[in-house]
N, CA, C and O atoms as a Tripos MOL2 file, in Angstrom:
@<TRIPOS>MOLECULE
protein
  244   243    61     0     0
PROTEIN
NO_CHARGES

@<TRIPOS>ATOM
      1 N         114.0650   82.7830   82.4190 N.3       1 MET1
      2 CA        113.6510   82.3020   83.8600 C.3       1 MET1
      3 C         114.6140   82.7670   84.8040 C.2       1 MET1
      4 O         114.2080   83.2150   85.8750 O.2       1 MET1
      5 N         115.9380   82.7180   84.5330 N.am      2 THR2
      6 CA        116.9260   83.2190   85.5320 C.3       2 THR2
      7 C         116.6420   84.6900   85.8070 C.2       2 THR2
      8 O         116.7830   85.1080   86.9560 O.2       2 THR2
      9 N         116.2700   85.4670   84.8700 N.am      3 ASP3
     10 CA        115.9910   86.8730   85.0270 C.3       3 ASP3
     11 C         114.7690   87.0490   86.2070 C.2       3 ASP3
     12 O         114.8410   87.8030   87.1770 O.2       3 ASP3
     13 N         113.7050   86.2120   85.8890 N.am      4 SER4
     14 CA        112.5730   86.2810   86.8240 C.3       4 SER4
     15 C         112.8910   85.9440   88.3850 C.2       4 SER4
     16 O         112.3910   86.5770   89.3150 O.2       4 SER4
     17 N         113.8110   84.8350   88.5390 N.am      5 VAL5
     18 CA        114.1630   84.4070   89.7700 C.3       5 VAL5
     19 C         115.0480   85.4710   90.3540 C.2       5 VAL5
     20 O         114.9100   85.7490   91.5450 O.2       5 VAL5
     21 N         115.8700   86.0380   89.6840 N.am      6 LEU6
     22 CA        116.8050   87.2630   90.1650 C.3       6 LEU6
     23 C         115.9600   88.3410   90.6220 C.2       6 LEU6
     24 O         116.1800   88.9140   91.6890 O.2       6 LEU6
     25 N         114.9840   88.6460   89.8440 N.am      7 LEU7
     26 CA        114.0140   89.7150   90.0700 C.3       7 LEU7
     27 C         113.1180   89.6010   91.2220 C.2       7 LEU7
     28 O         112.7880   90.5970   91.8660 O.2       7 LEU7
     29 N         112.6820   88.3260   91.5260 N.am      8 ALA8
     30 CA        111.9590   87.8980   92.7860 C.3       8 ALA8
     31 C         112.8480   87.8940   93.9460 C.2       8 ALA8
     32 O         112.4310   88.3070   95.0280 O.2       8 ALA8
     33 N         114.0340   87.4640   93.8050 N.am      9 LEU9
     34 CA        114.9880   87.5050   94.8090 C.3       9 LEU9
     35 C         115.1420   88.9220   95.2240 C.2       9 LEU9
     36 O         114.8530   89.2380   96.3780 O.2       9 LEU9
     37 N         115.5740   89.7990   94.3730 N.am     10 ALA10
     38 CA        115.7380   91.2310   94.6220 C.3      10 ALA10
     39 C         114.4870   91.7870   95.3110 C.2      10 ALA10
     40 O         114.6810   92.4430   96.3340 O.2      10 ALA10
     41 N         113.2700   91.6170   94.8970 N.am     11 LEU11
     42 CA        112.1490   92.1160   95.4190 C.3      11 LEU11
     43 C         112.1040   91.5860   96.8450 C.2      11 LEU11
     44 O         111.8580   92.3860   97.7480 O.2      11 LEU11
     45 N         112.3090   90.3660   97.1080 N.am     12 MET12
     46 CA        112.2410   89.9170   98.4550 C.3      12 MET12
     47 C         113.0940   90.5330   99.4410 C.2      12 MET12
     48 O         112.7430   90.7930  100.5920 O.2      12 MET12
     49 N         114.3290   90.7730   98.8980 N.am     13 LEU13
     50 CA        115.2600   91.3960   99.7470 C.3      13 LEU13
     51 C         114.8420   92.9930  100.0520 C.2      13 LEU13
     52 O         115.0360   93.5960  101.1080 O.2      13 LEU13
     53 N         114.3030   93.4360   99.0060 N.am     14 VAL14
     54 CA        113.6600   94.8380   99.2460 C.3      14 VAL14
     55 C         112.7280   94.9440  100.4910 C.2      14 VAL14
     56 O         112.8710   95.6420  101.4950 O.2      14 VAL14
     57 N         111.7960   94.1220  100.1850 N.am     15 LEU15
     58 CA        110.5980   93.8060  101.2680 C.3      15 LEU15
     59 C         111.1000   93.3910  102.6450 C.2      15 LEU15
     60 O         110.6750   93.8810  103.6910 O.2      15 LEU15
     61 N         111.9870   92.5030  102.5680 N.am     16 GLU16
     62 CA        112.5500   92.0440  104.0560 C.3      16 GLU16
     63 C         113.4170   93.2960  104.4310 C.2      16 GLU16
     64 O         113.4740   93.4350  105.6530 O.2      16 GLU16
     65 N         114.0150   94.1180  103.8210 N.am     17 GLY17
     66 CA        114.6200   95.3010  104.5230 C.3      17 GLY17
     67 C         113.8180   96.5070  104.8710 C.2      17 GLY17
     68 O         114.2990   97.4820  105.4480 O.2      17 GLY17
     69 N         112.6490   96.4090  104.5190 N.am     18 LEU18
     70 CA        111.7030   97.6230  104.7660 C.3      18 LEU18
     71 C         111.4770   97.6520  106.3610 C.2      18 LEU18
     72 O         111.6100   98.7480  106.9040 O.2      18 LEU18
     73 N         111.2010   96.7250  107.0230 N.am     19 VAL19
     74 CA        110.5530   96.7260  108.2380 C.3      19 VAL19
     75 C         111.9000   97.2220  109.1930 C.2      19 VAL19
     76 O         111.7480   98.1960  109.9290 O.2      19 VAL19
     77 N         113.1350   96.5550  109.1500 N.am     20 PRO20
     78 CA        114.3270   97.0200  109.9350 C.3      20 PRO20
     79 C         114.6910   98.3590  109.5470 C.2      20 PRO20
     80 O         115.2620   99.0390  110.3990 O.2      20 PRO20
     81 N         114.4730   98.8360  108.4680 N.am     21 PHE21
     82 CA        114.8120  100.2500  108.1520 C.3      21 PHE21
     83 C         113.6730  101.1320  108.6350 C.2      21 PHE21
     84 O         114.0510  102.1150  109.2720 O.2      21 PHE21
     85 N         112.5140  101.0120  108.4920 N.am     22 ILE22
     86 CA        111.5430  101.8790  109.0710 C.3      22 ILE22
     87 C         111.2100  101.8680  110.6050 C.2      22 ILE22
     88 O         111.0260  102.8810  111.2810 O.2      22 ILE22
     89 N         111.1550  100.4780  111.0860 N.am     23 ALA23
     90 CA        110.8610  100.2830  112.4860 C.3      23 ALA23
     91 C         111.7620   99.2060  113.0800 C.2      23 ALA23
     92 O         111.3570   98.0690  113.3180 O.2      23 ALA23
     93 N         113.0020   99.6250  113.3040 N.am     24 PRO24
     94 CA        113.9530   98.8580  113.9180 C.3      24 PRO24
     95 C         113.6600   98.2130  115.3500 C.2      24 PRO24
     96 O         114.0280   97.0770  115.6460 O.2      24 PRO24
     97 N         113.0420   98.9600  116.1030 N.am     25 SER25
     98 CA        112.5750   98.4960  117.5550 C.3      25 SER25
     99 C         111.4880   97.4460  117.5630 C.2      25 SER25
    100 O         111.3840   96.5640  118.4160 O.2      25 SER25
    101 N         110.6540   97.6380  116.4820 N.am     26 ALA26
    102 CA        109.5250   96.6260  116.1570 C.3      26 ALA26
    103 C         110.2300   95.3330  115.7170 C.2      26 ALA26
    104 O         109.9670   94.2130  116.1530 O.2      26 ALA26
    105 N         111.1380   95.6260  114.8170 N.am     27 TRP27
    106 CA        111.7410   94.4490  114.2730 C.3      27 TRP27
    107 C         112.5890   93.5750  115.3890 C.2      27 TRP27
    108 O         112.6450   92.3450  115.4120 O.2      27 TRP27
    109 N         113.1400   94.3440  116.1710 N.am     28 ARG28
    110 CA        113.9450   93.6830  117.3190 C.3      28 ARG28
    111 C         112.9150   92.9770  118.3930 C.2      28 ARG28
    112 O         113.2320   91.9320  118.9600 O.2      28 ARG28
    113 N         111.7980   93.5590  118.6010 N.am     29 GLU29
    114 CA        110.8470   93.0440  119.5530 C.3      29 GLU29
    115 C         110.2570   91.6450  118.9220 C.2      29 GLU29
    116 O         110.0590   90.6420  119.6090 O.2      29 GLU29
    117 N         110.0330   91.7190  117.6710 N.am     30 THR30
    118 CA        109.4180   90.6780  116.9700 C.3      30 THR30
    119 C         110.3410   89.4370  116.9890 C.2      30 THR30
    120 O         109.8490   88.3120  117.0740 O.2      30 THR30
    121 N         111.7380   89.6430  116.9070 N.am     31 PHE31
    122 CA        112.6190   88.5690  117.0500 C.3      31 PHE31
    123 C         112.7080   88.0370  118.3830 C.2      31 PHE31
    124 O         112.8120   86.8290  118.5910 O.2      31 PHE31
    125 N         112.6660   89.0090  119.4000 N.am     32 ARG32
    126 CA        112.5810   88.4860  120.8180 C.3      32 ARG32
    127 C         111.4010   87.5930  120.9770 C.2      32 ARG32
    128 O         111.5130   86.5550  121.6290 O.2      32 ARG32
    129 N         110.3770   87.9060  120.4690 N.am     33 ARG33
    130 CA        109.0880   87.0310  120.6130 C.3      33 ARG33
    131 C         109.2550   85.7370  119.8830 C.2      33 ARG33
    132 O         108.7190   84.7410  120.3690 O.2      33 ARG33
    133 N         109.9840   85.6270  118.6930 N.am     34 LEU34
    134 CA        110.2040   84.5240  118.0480 C.3      34 LEU34
    135 C         111.0420   83.6190  118.6990 C.2      34 LEU34
    136 O         110.9840   82.4300  118.3880 O.2      34 LEU34
    137 N         111.9540   84.0850  119.7170 N.am     35 ILE35
    138 CA        112.8480   83.1440  120.6250 C.3      35 ILE35
    139 C         111.9680   82.4240  121.3270 C.2      35 ILE35
    140 O         112.2480   81.2320  121.4550 O.2      35 ILE35
    141 N         110.8480   82.8670  121.8840 N.am     36 CYS36
    142 CA        109.9900   82.1940  122.8910 C.3      36 CYS36
    143 C         109.2230   80.9820  122.1670 C.2      36 CYS36
    144 O         108.7720   80.0340  122.8100 O.2      36 CYS36
    145 N         109.1310   81.0790  120.9960 N.am     37 LEU37
    146 CA        108.2870   79.8960  120.1020 C.3      37 LEU37
    147 C         109.0400   78.7510  120.0670 C.2      37 LEU37
    148 O         110.2630   78.7400  119.9270 O.2      37 LEU37
    149 N         108.3080   77.7420  120.1980 N.am     38 SER38
    150 CA        108.8390   76.3440  119.9120 C.3      38 SER38
    151 C         109.2580   76.0850  118.5270 C.2      38 SER38
    152 O         108.7880   76.8320  117.6690 O.2      38 SER38
    153 N         110.0940   75.1170  118.1520 N.am     39 ASP39
    154 CA        110.4120   74.9210  116.6910 C.3      39 ASP39
    155 C         109.2060   74.5170  115.7860 C.2      39 ASP39
    156 O         109.2320   74.8010  114.5880 O.2      39 ASP39
    157 N         108.0890   73.8190  116.3770 N.am     40 GLY40
    158 CA        107.0480   73.5320  115.6430 C.3      40 GLY40
    159 C         106.1360   74.7600  115.4820 C.2      40 GLY40
    160 O         105.3610   74.7540  114.5260 O.2      40 GLY40
    161 N         106.1470   75.7250  116.2480 N.am     41 GLN41
    162 CA        105.4500   76.8560  115.9740 C.3      41 GLN41
    163 C         106.0870   77.6380  114.9190 C.2      41 GLN41
    164 O         105.3990   78.2060  114.0710 O.2      41 GLN41
    165 N         107.5000   77.7070  114.9200 N.am     42 ILE42
    166 CA        108.1250   78.5200  113.9300 C.3      42 ILE42
    167 C         108.0040   77.7660  112.5610 C.2      42 ILE42
    168 O         107.8640   78.3560  111.4900 O.2      42 ILE42
    169 N         108.0630   76.5570  112.6830 N.am     43 ARG43
    170 CA        107.7140   75.7960  111.4330 C.3      43 ARG43
    171 C         106.4290   75.8920  110.7290 C.2      43 ARG43
    172 O         106.2870   75.7690  109.5120 O.2      43 ARG43
    173 N         105.3850   76.1520  111.6980 N.am     44 PHE44
    174 CA        104.1100   76.4540  111.2590 C.3      44 PHE44
    175 C         103.8480   77.8640  110.6100 C.2      44 PHE44
    176 O         103.0390   78.1090  109.7140 O.2      44 PHE44
    177 N         104.6300   78.6710  111.1950 N.am     45 VAL45
    178 CA        104.6160   80.0890  110.6190 C.3      45 VAL45
    179 C         105.2150   80.1080  109.3190 C.2      45 VAL45
    180 O         104.6900   80.7620  108.4180 O.2      45 VAL45
    181 N         106.4110   79.3620  109.1140 N.am     46 GLY46
    182 CA        106.9650   79.2530  107.8690 C.3      46 GLY46
    183 C         106.2570   78.5380  106.6680 C.2      46 GLY46
    184 O         106.2970   78.8830  105.4870 O.2      46 GLY46
    185 N         105.6370   77.5300  107.1860 N.am     47 LEU47
    186 CA        104.7080   76.7560  106.2740 C.3      47 LEU47
    187 C         103.4900   77.5100  105.7770 C.2      47 LEU47
    188 O         103.1270   77.3720  104.6090 O.2      47 LEU47
    189 N         102.8170   78.3350  106.6580 N.am     48 THR48
    190 CA        101.7100   79.2760  106.5280 C.3      48 THR48
    191 C         102.2480   80.2280  105.5090 C.2      48 THR48
    192 O         101.6600   80.3010  104.4300 O.2      48 THR48
    193 N         103.2560   80.9340  105.7240 N.am     49 SER49
    194 CA        103.8010   81.9400  104.8850 C.3      49 SER49
    195 C         104.1050   81.3750  103.3920 C.2      49 SER49
    196 O         103.7480   81.9970  102.3920 O.2      49 SER49
    197 N         104.7630   80.1970  103.3400 N.am     50 MET50
    198 CA        105.0120   79.6170  101.9710 C.3      50 MET50
    199 C         103.6600   79.3430  101.1920 C.2      50 MET50
    200 O         103.4930   79.6120  100.0020 O.2      50 MET50
    201 N         102.6850   78.7510  102.0580 N.am     51 LEU51
    202 CA        101.4860   78.5870  101.2880 C.3      51 LEU51
    203 C         100.7220   79.9020  100.8930 C.2      51 LEU51
    204 O         100.1090   79.9200   99.8260 O.2      51 LEU51
    205 N         100.7330   80.8450  101.5960 N.am     52 ILE52
    206 CA        100.1040   82.0890  101.2120 C.3      52 ILE52
    207 C         100.9930   82.6700  100.0510 C.2      52 ILE52
    208 O         100.4250   83.2310   99.1140 O.2      52 ILE52
    209 N         102.2290   82.5720  100.0700 N.am     53 GLY53
    210 CA        102.9560   82.8770   98.8890 C.3      53 GLY53
    211 C         102.7640   82.2350   97.6470 C.2      53 GLY53
    212 O         102.8560   82.8840   96.6050 O.2      53 GLY53
    213 N         102.4840   80.9240   97.6470 N.am     54 LEU54
    214 CA        102.1920   80.0580   96.6270 C.3      54 LEU54
    215 C         100.6990   80.4200   96.0590 C.2      54 LEU54
    216 O         100.5180   80.5440   94.8480 O.2      54 LEU54
    217 N          99.7060   80.5720   96.9520 N.am     55 VAL55
    218 CA         98.4670   80.9860   96.5150 C.3      55 VAL55
    219 C          98.4850   82.3810   95.6400 C.2      55 VAL55
    220 O          97.8960   82.5050   94.5670 O.2      55 VAL55
    221 N          99.2730   83.4230   96.2900 N.am     56 LEU56
    222 CA         99.3670   84.5950   95.6120 C.3      56 LEU56
    223 C         100.1030   84.5420   94.3460 C.2      56 LEU56
    224 O          99.8130   85.3630   93.4760 O.2      56 LEU56
    225 N         101.1070   83.5930   94.1220 N.am     57 LEU57
    226 CA        101.6300   83.5720   92.8680 C.3      57 LEU57
    227 C         100.7260   82.9440   91.8390 C.2      57 LEU57
    228 O         100.7150   83.3450   90.6750 O.2      57 LEU57
    229 N          99.8810   81.8450   92.3220 N.am     58 MET58
    230 CA         98.8910   81.3000   91.3920 C.3      58 MET58
    231 C          97.6950   82.3090   90.8690 C.2      58 MET58
    232 O          97.1770   82.2960   89.7520 O.2      58 MET58
    233 N          97.3890   83.2050   91.9960 N.am     59 VAL59
    234 CA         96.2940   84.0730   91.7230 C.3      59 VAL59
    235 C          96.7740   85.3000   90.7330 C.2      59 VAL59
    236 O          95.9730   85.7280   89.9020 O.2      59 VAL59
    237 N          97.9640   85.7980   90.8280 N.am     60 PHE60
    238 CA         98.5380   86.8520   90.1580 C.3      60 PHE60
    239 C          99.2530   86.5120   88.8850 C.2      60 PHE60
    240 O          99.6450   87.3410   88.0630 O.2      60 PHE60
    241 N          99.3840   85.2020   88.8020 N.am     61 ARG61
    242 CA        100.1540   84.7950   87.5060 C.3      61 ARG61
    243 C          99.2820   84.5190   86.4600 C.2      61 ARG61
    244 O          99.7220   84.1820   85.3620 O.2      61 ARG61
@<TRIPOS>BOND
     1     1     2 1
     2     2     3 1
     3     3     4 2
     4     3     5 am
     5     5     6 1
     6     6     7 1
     7     7     8 2
     8     7     9 am
     9     9    10 1
    10    10    11 1
    11    11    12 2
    12    11    13 am
    13    13    14 1
    14    14    15 1
    15    15    16 2
    16    15    17 am
    17    17    18 1
    18    18    19 1
    19    19    20 2
    20    19    21 am
    21    21    22 1
    22    22    23 1
    23    23    24 2
    24    23    25 am
    25    25    26 1
    26    26    27 1
    27    27    28 2
    28    27    29 am
    29    29    30 1
    30    30    31 1
    31    31    32 2
    32    31    33 am
    33    33    34 1
    34    34    35 1
    35    35    36 2
    36    35    37 am
    37    37    38 1
    38    38    39 1
    39    39    40 2
    40    39    41 am
    41    41    42 1
    42    42    43 1
    43    43    44 2
    44    43    45 am
    45    45    46 1
    46    46    47 1
    47    47    48 2
    48    47    49 am
    49    49    50 1
    50    50    51 1
    51    51    52 2
    52    51    53 am
    53    53    54 1
    54    54    55 1
    55    55    56 2
    56    55    57 am
    57    57    58 1
    58    58    59 1
    59    59    60 2
    60    59    61 am
    61    61    62 1
    62    62    63 1
    63    63    64 2
    64    63    65 am
    65    65    66 1
    66    66    67 1
    67    67    68 2
    68    67    69 am
    69    69    70 1
    70    70    71 1
    71    71    72 2
    72    71    73 am
    73    73    74 1
    74    74    75 1
    75    75    76 2
    76    75    77 am
    77    77    78 1
    78    78    79 1
    79    79    80 2
    80    79    81 am
    81    81    82 1
    82    82    83 1
    83    83    84 2
    84    83    85 am
    85    85    86 1
    86    86    87 1
    87    87    88 2
    88    87    89 am
    89    89    90 1
    90    90    91 1
    91    91    92 2
    92    91    93 am
    93    93    94 1
    94    94    95 1
    95    95    96 2
    96    95    97 am
    97    97    98 1
    98    98    99 1
    99    99   100 2
   100    99   101 am
   101   101   102 1
   102   102   103 1
   103   103   104 2
   104   103   105 am
   105   105   106 1
   106   106   107 1
   107   107   108 2
   108   107   109 am
   109   109   110 1
   110   110   111 1
   111   111   112 2
   112   111   113 am
   113   113   114 1
   114   114   115 1
   115   115   116 2
   116   115   117 am
   117   117   118 1
   118   118   119 1
   119   119   120 2
   120   119   121 am
   121   121   122 1
   122   122   123 1
   123   123   124 2
   124   123   125 am
   125   125   126 1
   126   126   127 1
   127   127   128 2
   128   127   129 am
   129   129   130 1
   130   130   131 1
   131   131   132 2
   132   131   133 am
   133   133   134 1
   134   134   135 1
   135   135   136 2
   136   135   137 am
   137   137   138 1
   138   138   139 1
   139   139   140 2
   140   139   141 am
   141   141   142 1
   142   142   143 1
   143   143   144 2
   144   143   145 am
   145   145   146 1
   146   146   147 1
   147   147   148 2
   148   147   149 am
   149   149   150 1
   150   150   151 1
   151   151   152 2
   152   151   153 am
   153   153   154 1
   154   154   155 1
   155   155   156 2
   156   155   157 am
   157   157   158 1
   158   158   159 1
   159   159   160 2
   160   159   161 am
   161   161   162 1
   162   162   163 1
   163   163   164 2
   164   163   165 am
   165   165   166 1
   166   166   167 1
   167   167   168 2
   168   167   169 am
   169   169   170 1
   170   170   171 1
   171   171   172 2
   172   171   173 am
   173   173   174 1
   174   174   175 1
   175   175   176 2
   176   175   177 am
   177   177   178 1
   178   178   179 1
   179   179   180 2
   180   179   181 am
   181   181   182 1
   182   182   183 1
   183   183   184 2
   184   183   185 am
   185   185   186 1
   186   186   187 1
   187   187   188 2
   188   187   189 am
   189   189   190 1
   190   190   191 1
   191   191   192 2
   192   191   193 am
   193   193   194 1
   194   194   195 1
   195   195   196 2
   196   195   197 am
   197   197   198 1
   198   198   199 1
   199   199   200 2
   200   199   201 am
   201   201   202 1
   202   202   203 1
   203   203   204 2
   204   203   205 am
   205   205   206 1
   206   206   207 1
   207   207   208 2
   208   207   209 am
   209   209   210 1
   210   210   211 1
   211   211   212 2
   212   211   213 am
   213   213   214 1
   214   214   215 1
   215   215   216 2
   216   215   217 am
   217   217   218 1
   218   218   219 1
   219   219   220 2
   220   219   221 am
   221   221   222 1
   222   222   223 1
   223   223   224 2
   224   223   225 am
   225   225   226 1
   226   226   227 1
   227   227   228 2
   228   227   229 am
   229   229   230 1
   230   230   231 1
   231   231   232 2
   232   231   233 am
   233   233   234 1
   234   234   235 1
   235   235   236 2
   236   235   237 am
   237   237   238 1
   238   238   239 1
   239   239   240 2
   240   239   241 am
   241   241   242 1
   242   242   243 1
   243   243   244 2
@<TRIPOS>SUBSTRUCTURE
     1 MET1         2 RESIDUE 1 A MET
     2 THR2         6 RESIDUE 1 A THR
     3 ASP3        10 RESIDUE 1 A ASP
     4 SER4        14 RESIDUE 1 A SER
     5 VAL5        18 RESIDUE 1 A VAL
     6 LEU6        22 RESIDUE 1 A LEU
     7 LEU7        26 RESIDUE 1 A LEU
     8 ALA8        30 RESIDUE 1 A ALA
     9 LEU9        34 RESIDUE 1 A LEU
    10 ALA10       38 RESIDUE 1 A ALA
    11 LEU11       42 RESIDUE 1 A LEU
    12 MET12       46 RESIDUE 1 A MET
    13 LEU13       50 RESIDUE 1 A LEU
    14 VAL14       54 RESIDUE 1 A VAL
    15 LEU15       58 RESIDUE 1 A LEU
    16 GLU16       62 RESIDUE 1 A GLU
    17 GLY17       66 RESIDUE 1 A GLY
    18 LEU18       70 RESIDUE 1 A LEU
    19 VAL19       74 RESIDUE 1 A VAL
    20 PRO20       78 RESIDUE 1 A PRO
    21 PHE21       82 RESIDUE 1 A PHE
    22 ILE22       86 RESIDUE 1 A ILE
    23 ALA23       90 RESIDUE 1 A ALA
    24 PRO24       94 RESIDUE 1 A PRO
    25 SER25       98 RESIDUE 1 A SER
    26 ALA26      102 RESIDUE 1 A ALA
    27 TRP27      106 RESIDUE 1 A TRP
    28 ARG28      110 RESIDUE 1 A ARG
    29 GLU29      114 RESIDUE 1 A GLU
    30 THR30      118 RESIDUE 1 A THR
    31 PHE31      122 RESIDUE 1 A PHE
    32 ARG32      126 RESIDUE 1 A ARG
    33 ARG33      130 RESIDUE 1 A ARG
    34 LEU34      134 RESIDUE 1 A LEU
    35 ILE35      138 RESIDUE 1 A ILE
    36 CYS36      142 RESIDUE 1 A CYS
    37 LEU37      146 RESIDUE 1 A LEU
    38 SER38      150 RESIDUE 1 A SER
    39 ASP39      154 RESIDUE 1 A ASP
    40 GLY40      158 RESIDUE 1 A GLY
    41 GLN41      162 RESIDUE 1 A GLN
    42 ILE42      166 RESIDUE 1 A ILE
    43 ARG43      170 RESIDUE 1 A ARG
    44 PHE44      174 RESIDUE 1 A PHE
    45 VAL45      178 RESIDUE 1 A VAL
    46 GLY46      182 RESIDUE 1 A GLY
    47 LEU47      186 RESIDUE 1 A LEU
    48 THR48      190 RESIDUE 1 A THR
    49 SER49      194 RESIDUE 1 A SER
    50 MET50      198 RESIDUE 1 A MET
    51 LEU51      202 RESIDUE 1 A LEU
    52 ILE52      206 RESIDUE 1 A ILE
    53 GLY53      210 RESIDUE 1 A GLY
    54 LEU54      214 RESIDUE 1 A LEU
    55 VAL55      218 RESIDUE 1 A VAL
    56 LEU56      222 RESIDUE 1 A LEU
    57 LEU57      226 RESIDUE 1 A LEU
    58 MET58      230 RESIDUE 1 A MET
    59 VAL59      234 RESIDUE 1 A VAL
    60 PHE60      238 RESIDUE 1 A PHE
    61 ARG61      242 RESIDUE 1 A ARG
């Protein structure tokens, strides 16, 4: 189980690093736009991404 968690963490870091590596200006612009969002909107985006991730885990597992 620990191996799976570490593998998932490593894959997440690789995927998170792709956008700043490939398109740093787009990454920077995305964060500029995020600053303008309210806390509720940012929480909604976080909740939505977690739910999509859980659904994908259930589908592909």
